[in-house]
Rosetta silent file (secondary structure, phi, psi, omega in degrees, C-alpha in Angstrom):
SEQUENCE: MMKKGCKLFALLTSAAILASLGGCGGGTKTDASSSAPSAASSGAASSEASKTAVNYPTKPIQIICPVKAGGDTDRNTRVLATALQKYLDTPVVVTNVDGGATVMGMQQCLDAAPDGYTLVVNGTDMFVPFMMGSTDISIDSFKTVGIPLVDNSTVLAVNKNSGYTDLKDLVEKSKAAPDSIEYGGKIGATNQICGVAMNSVWESKFKFVDVGNNAAKMTALLAEQTDVVNISYSLAKDYFSSGEFVPLVLLGAEKNELLPEVPMASDMGYENVDFSKFFWVGTHPDTPDEVVDILADALEKASKDPDFVANMEANYLTATFMSKQAAADYANKFYEDTMLPYKDAFLAAQ
SCORE:     score description
SCORE:     0.000 S_00000001
   1 L     0.000  148.790  178.306   85.304  115.982  106.127 S_00000001
   2 L   -73.358  152.487  176.519   83.047  116.305  103.126 S_00000001
   3 L   -75.273  132.707 -177.636   79.448  117.399  103.558 S_00000001
   4 L   -73.571  151.275  177.040   77.089  114.447  103.229 S_00000001
   5 L   -80.924  173.637 -173.157   74.422  114.346  100.500 S_00000001
   6 H   -63.161  -43.722 -175.519   70.688  114.321  101.096 S_00000001
   7 H   -65.735  -44.708 -179.922   70.133  110.573  100.712 S_00000001
   8 H   -62.035  -40.544  178.004   72.955  109.586  103.061 S_00000001
   9 H   -60.772  -43.578 -178.148   71.704  112.129  105.620 S_00000001
  10 H   -65.911  -41.007  179.814   68.197  110.709  105.403 S_00000001
  11 H   -65.771  -41.981  179.865   69.395  107.109  105.738 S_00000001
  12 H   -65.572  -40.036  179.541   71.617  107.935  108.696 S_00000001
  13 H   -64.022  -45.011  179.248   68.808  109.866  110.377 S_00000001
  14 H   -62.608  -41.097  179.672   66.353  106.996  109.868 S_00000001
  15 H   -63.009  -40.741  179.989   68.887  104.489  111.156 S_00000001
  16 H   -65.304  -39.208  178.771   69.514  106.567  114.256 S_00000001
  17 H   -64.998  -42.992  178.580   65.786  106.846  114.970 S_00000001
  18 H   -59.926  -43.083 -179.301   65.343  103.086  114.578 S_00000001
  19 H   -63.462  -42.286 -177.761   68.231  102.448  116.937 S_00000001
  20 H   -66.346  -41.948 -178.251   66.882  104.857  119.533 S_00000001
  21 H   -74.695  -34.115 -174.259   63.351  103.453  119.419 S_00000001
  22 H   -75.754  -22.604  177.203   64.412   99.824  119.230 S_00000001
  23 L    79.557  -19.096 -178.902   66.545   99.916  122.353 S_00000001
  24 L  -117.089   11.694 -172.237   68.962   97.351  120.942 S_00000001
  25 L   -86.525  -14.087  177.351   70.340   99.342  118.045 S_00000001
  26 L    86.743   -8.124  175.881   73.355  100.862  119.724 S_00000001
  27 L   -74.267  159.816 -177.873   72.472  104.437  118.710 S_00000001
  28 L  -101.323  124.141  179.871   72.550  107.108  121.418 S_00000001
  29 L   -78.194  126.481 -177.803   69.258  108.766  122.343 S_00000001
  30 L   -91.921  157.486 -178.674   69.676  112.520  122.573 S_00000001
  31 L  -132.311  132.992 -177.682   67.974  114.819  125.081 S_00000001
  32 L   -72.560  -15.213 -177.495   67.233  118.490  124.547 S_00000001
  33 L   -64.291  133.158 -179.215   67.836  119.242  128.237 S_00000001
  34 L   -70.193  -17.724 -178.579   70.980  121.268  128.822 S_00000001
  35 L   -87.833  -10.916 -178.631   71.626  119.313  132.010 S_00000001
  36 L   -74.826  147.524  177.485   71.697  115.935  130.234 S_00000001
  37 L   -68.093  154.199  179.008   75.130  114.417  129.458 S_00000001
  38 L   -69.332  158.535  178.704   76.236  114.489  125.837 S_00000001
  39 H   -59.224  -41.485 -177.668   75.765  111.417  123.633 S_00000001
  40 H   -64.279  -44.247 -177.221   79.511  111.039  123.311 S_00000001
  41 H   -69.920  -36.739  178.841   80.156  111.202  127.053 S_00000001
  42 H   -63.963  -46.275 -179.578   77.271  108.829  127.847 S_00000001
  43 H   -63.063  -40.709 -178.886   78.474  106.291  125.289 S_00000001
  44 H   -65.307  -41.848 -179.560   82.058  106.547  126.502 S_00000001
  45 H   -63.855  -42.763  179.112   81.034  106.098  130.140 S_00000001
  46 H   -62.689  -43.612 -179.274   78.911  103.074  129.267 S_00000001
  47 H   -65.436  -40.912  179.462   81.715  101.554  127.212 S_00000001
  48 H   -65.232  -37.513  177.339   84.290  102.112  129.941 S_00000001
  49 H   -64.855  -42.318  178.952   81.994  100.502  132.494 S_00000001
  50 H   -63.935  -40.490 -178.247   81.489   97.520  130.190 S_00000001
  51 H   -61.823  -41.894  178.956   85.221   97.248  129.587 S_00000001
  52 H   -66.045  -41.495 -175.818   85.900   97.103  133.314 S_00000001
  53 H   -66.265  -40.357 -174.824   83.103   94.604  133.920 S_00000001
  54 H  -102.013   -4.147  179.946   84.153   92.095  131.254 S_00000001
  55 L    52.808   58.392 -177.974   87.927   92.788  131.256 S_00000001
  56 L  -135.135  139.198   -3.890   88.069   93.106  127.465 S_00000001
  57 L   -91.948  155.617  178.236   90.256   93.211  125.492 S_00000001
  58 L  -123.242    2.594 -179.535   93.244   91.470  127.031 S_00000001
  59 L  -152.814  172.968 -178.946   94.878   90.061  123.891 S_00000001
  60 L   -60.376  148.510  177.990   95.194   90.817  120.155 S_00000001
  61 E  -108.448  138.488  178.601   92.037   91.061  118.041 S_00000001
  62 E  -104.477  132.278  170.064   91.818   89.562  114.556 S_00000001
  63 E  -109.384  119.595  177.102   89.904   91.179  111.702 S_00000001
  64 E   -84.958  123.259  172.424   89.123   88.779  108.868 S_00000001
  65 E  -101.763  112.318 -168.181   89.181   90.423  105.447 S_00000001
  66 L   -83.752   27.042  174.552   87.286   87.917  103.237 S_00000001
  67 L  -138.014  167.160 -178.925   89.097   88.809  100.012 S_00000001
  68 L   -70.856  161.889 -179.893   92.691   88.618   98.860 S_00000001
  69 L   -67.048  150.188  172.067   95.172   91.375   99.641 S_00000001
  70 L   115.624  -21.254 -178.850   95.540   94.328   97.325 S_00000001
  71 L   -92.758 -173.314 -178.040   92.029   95.658   96.720 S_00000001
  72 H   -70.788  -33.516  177.416   90.084   98.469   98.312 S_00000001
  73 H   -63.426  -43.744  178.022   88.460   96.226  100.932 S_00000001
  74 H   -63.149  -44.849  179.623   91.898   95.038  102.055 S_00000001
  75 H   -60.720  -48.442 -178.308   93.255   98.614  102.090 S_00000001
  76 H   -63.140  -37.119  179.824   90.317   99.946  104.106 S_00000001
  77 H   -63.654  -42.226 -177.314   90.558   97.058  106.569 S_00000001
  78 H   -70.370  -37.171  176.397   94.232   97.740  107.270 S_00000001
  79 H   -66.998  -40.607  178.308   93.699  101.467  107.753 S_00000001
  80 H   -64.529  -42.247 -179.792   90.793  100.725  110.092 S_00000001
  81 H   -59.130  -40.687  178.485   92.844   98.193  112.072 S_00000001
  82 H   -62.670  -40.897  179.114   95.525  100.823  112.665 S_00000001
  83 H   -69.418  -40.735 -178.388   92.905  103.270  113.960 S_00000001
  84 H   -62.959  -35.039 -179.673   91.179  100.684  116.155 S_00000001
  85 H   -56.627  -33.910 -178.467   94.442   99.824  117.925 S_00000001
  86 H   -64.279  -34.745 -170.369   94.536  103.336  119.358 S_00000001
  87 H  -104.229  -12.263  173.709   91.167  102.981  121.043 S_00000001
  88 H  -101.396  -12.354  177.556   91.210   99.306  122.039 S_00000001
  89 L    55.748   41.430  176.465   94.768   99.497  123.374 S_00000001
  90 L  -156.371  153.595  178.048   95.639   96.114  121.918 S_00000001
  91 L   -60.767  140.145  174.735   97.073   94.894  118.584 S_00000001
  92 E  -121.086  114.567 -170.745   94.502   94.487  115.794 S_00000001
  93 E  -108.231  133.679  179.226   95.710   92.035  113.152 S_00000001
  94 E   -95.110  131.070  176.602   94.268   91.663  109.640 S_00000001
  95 E  -122.789  122.091  177.492   93.930   88.165  108.164 S_00000001
  96 E   -85.573  126.480  177.425   92.954   87.701  104.515 S_00000001
  97 L  -129.053   90.261 -175.958   90.694   84.689  103.928 S_00000001
  98 L   -88.129  146.768  173.758   89.776   84.645  100.242 S_00000001
  99 L   137.713  148.154  175.138   87.287   82.250   98.704 S_00000001
 100 L    65.883   29.547 -179.149   83.656   81.477   98.064 S_00000001
 101 L    55.404   47.802  179.233   82.799   85.082   97.146 S_00000001
 102 L    81.547   -4.246 -176.466   83.613   86.152  100.760 S_00000001
 103 H   -66.605  -38.466 -177.119   81.792   83.148  102.292 S_00000001
 104 H   -62.059  -43.369  178.168   84.960   81.443  103.562 S_00000001
 105 H   -66.589  -39.837  178.127   86.004   84.466  105.582 S_00000001
 106 H   -62.997  -43.046 -179.302   82.488   84.961  106.918 S_00000001
 107 H   -65.552  -36.798  179.661   82.305   81.298  107.939 S_00000001
 108 H   -62.786  -36.400  176.332   85.676   81.490  109.692 S_00000001
 109 H   -66.243  -41.187  179.630   84.317   84.278  111.874 S_00000001
 110 H   -67.736  -27.097  179.343   81.230   82.199  112.673 S_00000001
 111 H   -83.108  -11.591 -178.054   83.469   79.238  113.569 S_00000001
 112 L   -78.143  165.782  176.794   85.558   81.325  115.976 S_00000001
 113 L   -63.648  141.304 -178.656   84.944   81.639  119.702 S_00000001
 114 L   -81.941   60.514 -172.921   82.149   84.136  120.506 S_00000001
 115 L  -121.414    3.717  178.750   84.442   86.324  122.587 S_00000001
 116 L    84.573    3.695  179.662   84.945   89.426  120.445 S_00000001
 117 L   -94.708   -0.424  174.563   88.496   88.565  119.447 S_00000001
 118 E  -129.581  118.453  176.956   87.510   87.692  115.870 S_00000001
 119 E  -114.943  164.840  174.239   85.825   90.283  113.664 S_00000001
 120 E  -138.063  144.602  175.025   84.966   90.242  109.968 S_00000001
 121 E  -113.483  154.596  176.632   84.561   93.058  107.488 S_00000001
 122 E  -169.790 -172.814  179.263   82.501   93.073  104.304 S_00000001
 123 L  -155.926 -138.799 -177.451   80.174   95.183  102.219 S_00000001
 124 H   -62.245  -27.077 -179.077   77.691   94.709   99.405 S_00000001
 125 H   -61.889  -22.660 -178.530   79.522   91.554   98.274 S_00000001
 126 H   -63.593  -24.051 -175.316   78.258   89.743  101.374 S_00000001
 127 H   -84.870  -18.594 -172.336   74.764   89.662   99.888 S_00000001
 128 H   -65.957  -51.195  179.226   75.652   88.060   96.537 S_00000001
 129 H   -61.382  -35.446  177.221   76.161   84.412   97.627 S_00000001
 130 H   -65.176  -42.663  178.275   73.017   84.665   99.778 S_00000001
 131 H   -62.763  -36.771 -178.526   71.060   86.045   96.816 S_00000001
 132 H   -78.269  -12.408  179.567   72.352   83.200   94.635 S_00000001
 133 L    82.377   12.726 -179.350   71.322   80.601   97.215 S_00000001
 134 L   -85.796   -8.032  176.787   74.853   79.236   97.590 S_00000001
 135 L  -154.746  156.497  173.117   74.900   80.018  101.337 S_00000001
 136 L  -101.798    7.559  178.065   72.491   80.859  104.124 S_00000001
 137 L   -77.792  128.446  176.566   75.022   83.248  105.673 S_00000001
 138 L  -139.762 -177.875  178.426   73.821   86.833  105.643 S_00000001
 139 H   -60.781  -29.120 -179.422   74.395   89.964  107.670 S_00000001
 140 H   -75.190   -4.236  175.837   71.763   88.684  110.110 S_00000001
 141 H   -78.736   -8.818 -173.916   74.040   85.719  110.897 S_00000001
 142 L  -122.561  169.361  161.353   76.259   88.091  112.902 S_00000001
 143 E   -92.779  123.072  178.794   76.126   90.767  115.524 S_00000001
 144 E   -78.215  129.109  174.433   76.838   93.981  113.694 S_00000001
 145 E   -84.091  -46.040  177.946   79.432   96.192  115.366 S_00000001
 146 E   165.328  177.697  173.432   78.929   99.085  112.980 S_00000001
 147 E  -120.991  115.446 -179.336   79.630  100.786  109.673 S_00000001
 148 E   -98.108   -0.089 -167.631   82.510  103.306  109.815 S_00000001
 149 E  -156.828  137.513  172.223   82.681  104.120  106.123 S_00000001
 150 E  -120.784  133.915 -177.735   80.559  104.738  103.026 S_00000001
 151 E  -111.066   99.450  176.547   82.111  104.448   99.547 S_00000001
 152 L  -108.450   57.563 -175.331   80.334  106.610   96.985 S_00000001
 153 L  -130.864   12.692  179.722   83.145  106.478   94.449 S_00000001
 154 E   -75.325  126.560 -178.844   82.169  103.727   91.985 S_00000001
 155 E  -123.802  156.453  171.271   82.413  105.040   88.427 S_00000001
 156 E   -95.399  119.524 -170.698   81.736  103.663   84.962 S_00000001
 157 E  -122.063  148.352  175.051   85.028  104.031   83.114 S_00000001
 158 E  -128.733  163.023  173.821   86.287  103.676   79.541 S_00000001
 159 E   -73.585  145.811 -178.106   89.715  103.760   77.915 S_00000001
 160 L   -59.754  -23.282 -178.558   90.686  107.165   76.501 S_00000001
 161 L   -88.255    1.355 -174.415   90.948  105.555   73.041 S_00000001
 162 L   -68.560  -29.768 -177.254   87.385  104.234   73.117 S_00000001
 163 L    87.955   -5.962  178.773   85.896  107.281   71.448 S_00000001
 164 L   -77.943  128.131 -173.545   82.959  107.405   73.867 S_00000001
 165 L   -92.315  -31.714  179.193   82.383  111.010   74.887 S_00000001
 166 L  -163.322 -178.117 -176.378   79.842  110.616   77.693 S_00000001
 167 H   -62.560  -42.146 -178.699   77.226  108.269   79.138 S_00000001
 168 H   -60.384  -42.782  178.674   74.578  109.217   76.552 S_00000001
 169 H   -60.666  -45.200 -179.385   76.969  108.429   73.715 S_00000001
 170 H   -63.001  -48.163 -177.784   77.829  105.057   75.271 S_00000001
 171 H   -64.157  -46.324 -177.847   74.214  104.064   75.921 S_00000001
 172 H   -63.890  -37.117  178.059   72.938  105.144   72.507 S_00000001
 173 H   -69.711  -32.216  177.070   75.709  103.241   70.710 S_00000001
 174 H   -69.377  -34.542  177.979   74.925  100.127   72.742 S_00000001
 175 H   -69.596  -37.326 -178.609   71.272  100.376   71.697 S_00000001
 176 H   -69.298  -28.532 -179.537   72.232  100.808   68.061 S_00000001
 177 L  -138.195   77.921 -176.457   74.399   97.664   68.148 S_00000001
 178 L   -53.132  138.788  177.732   73.226   95.370   70.988 S_00000001
 179 L    68.243    8.995  178.946   75.940   93.236   72.640 S_00000001
 180 L   -88.857  -20.488  178.330   78.689   95.020   70.720 S_00000001
 181 L  -101.613  116.851 -174.991   79.899   96.990   73.758 S_00000001
 182 E   -90.673  127.075  175.907   81.502   94.704   76.319 S_00000001
 183 E  -102.631  109.677 -173.860   81.106   95.487   80.013 S_00000001
 184 E   -89.976  138.025  178.930   83.892   93.660   81.827 S_00000001
 185 E  -165.808 -161.648  179.663   83.562   92.367   85.358 S_00000001
 186 L  -112.964  123.613 -178.192   83.569   89.338   87.596 S_00000001
 187 L   -62.927  139.739  179.615   80.778   86.827   87.211 S_00000001
 188 L    76.278   19.479 -179.658   78.710   86.306   90.341 S_00000001
 189 L  -122.306  173.299 -177.477   79.771   89.624   91.882 S_00000001
 190 H   -62.832  -28.905 -179.931   78.073   92.943   92.533 S_00000001
 191 H   -67.736  -25.774  174.571   79.537   94.438   89.354 S_00000001
 192 H   -71.558  -40.072  175.347   77.552   91.883   87.350 S_00000001
 193 H   -60.871  -38.580  177.575   74.387   92.951   89.171 S_00000001
 194 H   -59.602  -40.977  177.660   75.333   96.521   88.287 S_00000001
 195 H   -62.263  -41.579  176.633   75.440   95.544   84.613 S_00000001
 196 H   -61.725  -43.179 -179.225   71.964   94.056   84.888 S_00000001
 197 H   -63.199  -44.933 -179.522   70.744   97.232   86.589 S_00000001
 198 H   -61.669  -44.837  179.151   72.216   99.522   83.930 S_00000001
 199 H   -64.873  -30.345  178.936   70.652   97.529   81.094 S_00000001
 200 H   -76.928  -50.944 -173.568   67.337   97.593   82.912 S_00000001
 201 H   -74.628  -42.258 -176.799   67.234  101.233   84.008 S_00000001
 202 L   -93.852   -8.026 -175.440   68.923  102.846   80.977 S_00000001
 203 L    60.426   28.822  175.141   67.701  100.265   78.452 S_00000001
 204 L   -75.288  169.620 -176.820   71.291   99.911   77.342 S_00000001
 205 L  -129.278   48.719  178.032   72.475   96.758   75.591 S_00000001
 206 L   -70.591  147.054  175.238   75.863   96.082   77.169 S_00000001
 207 E  -102.807  118.786  179.537   77.270   92.561   76.913 S_00000001
 208 E   -74.935  131.582  178.532   78.666   91.294   80.205 S_00000001
 209 E  -127.447  129.721 -179.129   82.074   89.632   79.858 S_00000001
 210 E   -79.199  106.431  178.143   83.818   87.846   82.730 S_00000001
 211 L  -111.616  -11.780  176.895   87.305   89.360   82.957 S_00000001
 212 L   117.208 -159.870 -173.767   87.919   88.866   86.690 S_00000001
 213 L   -77.115 -170.992 -175.086   88.473   90.983   89.778 S_00000001
 214 H   -58.640  -44.015  179.479   89.309   94.683   90.049 S_00000001
 215 H   -62.210  -41.742  179.245   92.964   94.278   89.096 S_00000001
 216 H   -67.263  -36.097  178.078   92.005   92.168   86.085 S_00000001
 217 H   -62.141  -44.662 -179.595   89.350   94.691   85.057 S_00000001
 218 H   -65.586  -39.696  178.111   91.881   97.516   85.021 S_00000001
 219 H   -62.071  -44.711 -178.955   94.366   95.411   83.048 S_00000001
 220 H   -64.808  -40.377 -179.742   91.691   94.513   80.502 S_00000001
 221 H   -69.506  -40.053  179.445   90.547   98.127   80.131 S_00000001
 222 H   -62.436  -38.276 -179.113   94.108   99.420   79.803 S_00000001
 223 L   -86.719    4.260 -179.235   94.819   96.847   77.059 S_00000001
 224 L    58.367   35.965  176.133   91.482   97.659   75.372 S_00000001
 225 L   -92.871   -6.895  170.188   90.390   94.057   75.838 S_00000001
 226 L  -143.979  160.471 -172.006   87.049   95.239   77.218 S_00000001
 227 L   -91.605  -36.425 -173.835   85.113   98.427   76.512 S_00000001
 228 E  -152.796  145.906  177.412   83.818   99.605   79.878 S_00000001
 229 E  -139.605  161.065  165.357   84.110   98.630   83.564 S_00000001
 230 E  -105.094  142.511 -173.520   82.851   99.833   86.904 S_00000001
 231 E  -156.758  144.746  171.903   85.590  100.531   89.434 S_00000001
 232 E   -65.741  130.662 -172.772   86.139  102.399   92.682 S_00000001
 233 H   -54.179  -40.649 -175.558   87.780  105.659   91.644 S_00000001
 234 H   -63.565  -32.196 -178.503   90.619  105.317   94.143 S_00000001
 235 H   -66.590  -31.012 -176.926   91.738  101.961   92.739 S_00000001
 236 H  -114.540   20.601 -172.573   92.290  103.472   89.311 S_00000001
 237 H   -61.709  -30.771  177.783   93.122  107.040   90.324 S_00000001
 238 H   -65.491  -39.007  178.475   96.564  106.914   88.691 S_00000001
 239 H   -71.129  -34.761  176.019   94.960  105.982   85.360 S_00000001
 240 H   -68.688  -40.601 -179.934   92.344  108.710   85.767 S_00000001
 241 H   -64.147  -38.306 -179.283   95.053  111.232   86.638 S_00000001
 242 H   -79.099  -13.993 -178.611   97.124  110.272   83.588 S_00000001
 243 L    89.525    0.554  179.078   94.082  110.370   81.322 S_00000001
 244 L   -65.054  -37.949  177.248   94.339  106.690   80.353 S_00000001
 245 E  -111.193  147.548  177.742   90.878  106.078   81.827 S_00000001
 246 E  -121.450  120.885  177.557   87.881  108.386   81.537 S_00000001
 247 E   -82.449  111.689 -176.603   85.124  108.280   84.232 S_00000001
 248 E   -79.705  -33.382 -174.919   81.843  108.706   82.345 S_00000001
 249 E  -161.013  147.920  172.923   79.466  108.649   85.305 S_00000001
 250 E   -86.379  127.363 -179.624   79.305  108.156   89.067 S_00000001
 251 L   -91.871   72.285 -179.375   77.271  105.072   89.947 S_00000001
 252 L  -144.835  176.935  179.793   75.654  106.513   93.053 S_00000001
 253 L   -94.431  -10.647 -177.942   72.465  108.125   94.263 S_00000001
 254 L  -150.720  161.906 -178.801   74.076  111.481   95.050 S_00000001
 255 L   -65.882  142.057  171.169   77.047  113.619   94.080 S_00000001
 256 L   -98.188  111.140 -175.391   80.420  112.875   95.655 S_00000001
 257 L   -68.802  -12.440  174.450   81.825  116.285   96.516 S_00000001
 258 L   -84.730   -9.025  177.155   85.330  114.810   96.515 S_00000001
 259 L  -127.686   61.878 -171.592   84.809  113.959   92.820 S_00000001
 260 L   -64.458  -23.293 -176.615   83.190  117.167   91.571 S_00000001
 261 L   -87.033   -9.052 -178.935   84.122  116.623   87.916 S_00000001
 262 L   -90.557  118.606 -175.853   82.464  113.202   87.642 S_00000001
 263 L   -75.717  159.676  170.307   78.846  113.628   86.479 S_00000001
 264 E   -89.673  158.705  175.059   75.774  111.796   87.722 S_00000001
 265 H   -60.352  -35.801 -179.038   73.525  109.901   85.312 S_00000001
 266 H   -65.090  -22.646  176.450   70.788  112.376   86.221 S_00000001
 267 H   -66.811  -20.319 -177.866   72.982  115.187   84.863 S_00000001
 268 H  -114.163   17.142  174.844   72.490  113.617   81.427 S_00000001
 269 L    87.471   10.241  178.687   68.811  112.848   81.675 S_00000001
 270 L  -107.751  159.022  173.456   69.100  109.259   82.933 S_00000001
 271 L   -72.467  138.901  178.044   67.970  107.702   86.194 S_00000001
 272 L   -67.777  136.160  173.252   70.823  107.270   88.636 S_00000001
 273 L  -105.648  115.762 -171.834   72.030  103.691   89.113 S_00000001
 274 L   -96.293  105.557  171.034   73.295  103.391   92.670 S_00000001
 275 L  -127.454   43.029  167.138   76.156  100.971   93.214 S_00000001
 276 L   -67.845  175.292 -175.477   77.913  102.825   95.962 S_00000001
 277 E  -137.129  164.914  172.727   79.198  100.657   98.805 S_00000001
 278 E  -129.561  163.382 -176.591   79.462  100.544  102.564 S_00000001
 279 E  -120.598  110.878 -170.168   82.105   99.019  104.842 S_00000001
 280 E  -108.744  145.342  177.058   80.594   96.804  107.558 S_00000001
 281 E  -125.245  128.330  179.637   82.155   95.239  110.683 S_00000001
 282 E  -137.133  174.125  179.096   80.586   92.248  112.453 S_00000001
 283 E  -149.355  177.979 -176.655   81.355   89.493  114.930 S_00000001
 284 L   -55.385  140.366 -176.227   80.015   86.145  116.162 S_00000001
 285 L   -64.870  -19.680 -178.999   76.280   86.285  117.013 S_00000001
 286 L   -97.376    8.880  177.021   76.853   84.941  120.536 S_00000001
 287 L   -62.237  132.490 -179.936   79.408   87.595  121.458 S_00000001
 288 L   -55.778  141.665 -178.568   78.353   89.239  124.760 S_00000001
 289 H   -59.135  -34.343 -179.775   76.594   92.565  124.305 S_00000001
 290 H   -62.376  -36.660  178.991   79.043   94.226  126.689 S_00000001
 291 H   -71.211  -42.209  178.259   81.907   93.271  124.393 S_00000001
 292 H   -61.381  -37.327  177.482   80.048   94.457  121.297 S_00000001
 293 H   -60.486  -42.927  179.293   79.434   97.774  123.064 S_00000001
 294 H   -64.164  -43.233  179.021   83.176   98.204  123.634 S_00000001
 295 H   -64.304  -43.097 -179.174   83.913   97.360  120.009 S_00000001
 296 H   -63.530  -39.655  178.258   81.214   99.724  118.735 S_00000001
 297 H   -63.545  -44.126  179.056   82.556  102.555  120.890 S_00000001
 298 H   -65.871  -37.342  179.501   86.090  101.984  119.585 S_00000001
 299 H   -65.397  -39.280  177.495   84.796  101.772  116.016 S_00000001
 300 H   -63.092  -43.987  178.760   83.025  105.110  116.391 S_00000001
 301 H   -64.250  -40.075  178.873   86.205  106.718  117.694 S_00000001
 302 H   -63.307  -38.222 -178.584   88.218  105.154  114.884 S_00000001
 303 H   -67.217  -19.169  179.271   85.774  106.508  112.289 S_00000001
 304 L  -105.175    0.289 -179.550   86.433  110.020  113.634 S_00000001
 305 L   -63.642  130.101 -175.420   90.181  109.582  114.009 S_00000001
 306 H   -56.102  -39.691  179.754   91.927  112.351  112.016 S_00000001
 307 H   -67.448  -40.613  178.677   94.375  109.982  110.334 S_00000001
 308 H   -63.998  -47.778 -179.300   91.578  107.578  109.349 S_00000001
 309 H   -60.007  -44.958 -179.372   89.397  110.403  108.015 S_00000001
 310 H   -62.824  -41.397  178.774   92.282  111.900  106.044 S_00000001
 311 H   -63.644  -43.377 -179.571   93.176  108.540  104.508 S_00000001
 312 H   -64.746  -45.238 -178.643   89.578  107.883  103.497 S_00000001
 313 H   -66.604  -30.366  175.471   89.115  111.323  101.965 S_00000001
 314 H   -64.882  -21.347  177.293   92.366  110.919  100.054 S_00000001
 315 L  -107.444   17.111  173.590   90.653  107.930   98.446 S_00000001
 316 L    68.525   25.691 -178.116   87.380  109.842   97.865 S_00000001
 317 L  -108.252  158.280 -177.020   85.554  107.943  100.618 S_00000001
 318 E  -107.773  110.456  173.319   83.304  109.234  103.396 S_00000001
 319 E   -74.682  121.883  179.490   84.225  108.368  106.989 S_00000001
 320 E  -149.107  178.508 -178.650   80.946  108.199  108.899 S_00000001
 321 E  -144.516  131.782  169.184   79.513  106.013  111.635 S_00000001
 322 E  -128.720  136.844 -172.073   76.435  103.860  112.169 S_00000001
 323 E  -106.251  136.834  168.744   76.248  101.659  115.246 S_00000001
 324 H    42.973 -118.493 -173.373   75.069   98.072  115.689 S_00000001
 325 H   -61.451  -34.856  177.128   71.423   97.513  114.723 S_00000001
 326 H   -60.416  -38.638  178.433   71.184  100.867  112.960 S_00000001
 327 H   -69.084  -42.198  178.083   74.097   99.780  110.746 S_00000001
 328 H   -62.144  -41.565  178.856   72.510   96.381  110.066 S_00000001
 329 H   -62.914  -42.123  178.555   69.249   98.082  109.131 S_00000001
 330 H   -60.459  -47.568 -177.828   71.084  100.428  106.759 S_00000001
 331 H   -63.758  -44.824  179.718   72.880   97.520  105.069 S_00000001
 332 H   -64.243  -37.882  178.013   69.731   95.432  104.702 S_00000001
 333 H   -67.522  -38.213  176.923   67.814   98.391  103.256 S_00000001
 334 H   -59.970  -44.702  178.334   70.629   99.025  100.796 S_00000001
 335 H   -60.534  -47.176 -177.306   70.365   95.395   99.660 S_00000001
 336 H   -65.231  -35.241 -175.067   66.595   95.570   99.317 S_00000001
 337 H   -84.963  -36.359 -170.091   66.657   98.851   97.385 S_00000001
 338 H  -111.878  -17.104 -177.412   69.655   98.462   95.068 S_00000001
 339 L  -116.331  -47.526 -175.037   70.327   94.733   94.590 S_00000001
 340 H   -57.633  -36.166 -179.981   67.215   92.640   95.241 S_00000001
 341 H   -58.761  -19.889 -176.572   65.148   94.223   92.410 S_00000001
 342 H  -107.615   13.738 -176.116   67.580   92.667   89.900 S_00000001
 343 H   -57.485  -52.151 -174.076   67.778   89.230   91.491 S_00000001
 344 H   -61.749  -44.448 -179.451   65.809   87.299   88.850 S_00000001
 345 H   -68.249  -36.108  177.953   67.676   88.820   85.901 S_00000001
 346 H   -64.418  -46.550 -179.210   71.001   88.312   87.686 S_00000001
 347 H   -66.669  -35.116  179.158   70.306   84.649   88.414 S_00000001
 348 H   -65.789  -24.979 -178.000   69.121   84.073   84.852 S_00000001
 349 L   -85.166   -6.419 -176.757   72.477   85.338   83.588 S_00000001
 350 L   -76.889    0.000    0.000   74.537   82.827   85.588 S_00000001
């Protein structure tokens, strides 16, 4: 596994402390005493006791992926489902429910029985409809099972024929000719918020153009129908490998050691714009705590499963684990720090 950066370490440490102090966070309180049981063994014993007490699971579990098949969220969900099956000893089936900027899938989970047999996955996109006021569904509408994965692989990419040599060149040319450089993305999505953030922090003058989802963004960039996009590196890795696309900068708060050649904005004298992502798993808010404990334990084991870790690292992602309330706190803080500051400008652009 890759070594985590300073910010991720600090966030994980803070989340663990909150969980330990709060009593309901699902984190394991450690003890310096050599006679105390390990955190792993204590958690496993507790989970096994809960499993026996509630007789769960006894049938297949469904994970709702609230976007269409084919993207990175869908890929990560399917890899996670395969890992979870090993530790829940029951089939875990992925169902794609696209629509409403992930709201339809989230709502389907809320409409399901509160028995732990319906889960939902999401990430930063879950906050966009809530920010826009189109739904009152947020992460706090669910019981969080955990976060098994952090994605610090979002890059700002251009076509090799664009002539842009680096981030400074791109930004300075956008300032010299405002709105002449088109930043392609999907309206009402996190990549549009990212465009607002870049123009605010770097004082760039990119023009946002609605070209569609990730697949459409890559098609548009390949055909030189847009000038620059943000994209998870793994989704376009074939184009990066062939040289068709050039990653100008990593849109994160820290270096991704699996992408050592991709510079940070701070390497070129700019403030870093953080649009990394996390992968969150939740369930109905009335699901019994004993069931959530079993799910969280299985999710932790899945996040450390060698096949899962290898698959994630092959896609430049970091397999890690945050449990229950600690994970919810991490996600909410991410929203407050990286998305909420641009709410007014984002809404004005709709």
